[in-house]
Residue, then its C-alpha position, 0 to 999 in steps of 0.5 A: m500500500r502506498h504511504d499516501q493511501q494508508t490510514d492512520l489508526f489514531r487520526d482516522d479513528p471512526k469513533r472520533m470522526a463520528e464525533v467531529w461530524r456530529q459537532a459539524a451537524e450541530t454547528s450547521r444547525k446553528q449557522f443555517p437553521e433552515d437547512d435541513a439537508r445540510y444537517a441530515h448530510y452531517m448526521t448521516e455521515a456521523e451515523r455511518l462512521e459510528a456503524i463502522a466503529r462498532 
């Protein structure tokens, strides 16, 4: 595997990344209260990452 394609087990931890996506969802809800599609996008990604982390 090429070095630039290798994932970092600590930096790319799905559980941690899910938390980041959830924070982004909450931030987007505050910045764009009417944009449900944006919020749903962030939450879908967070849920996908949480499923990987199980």
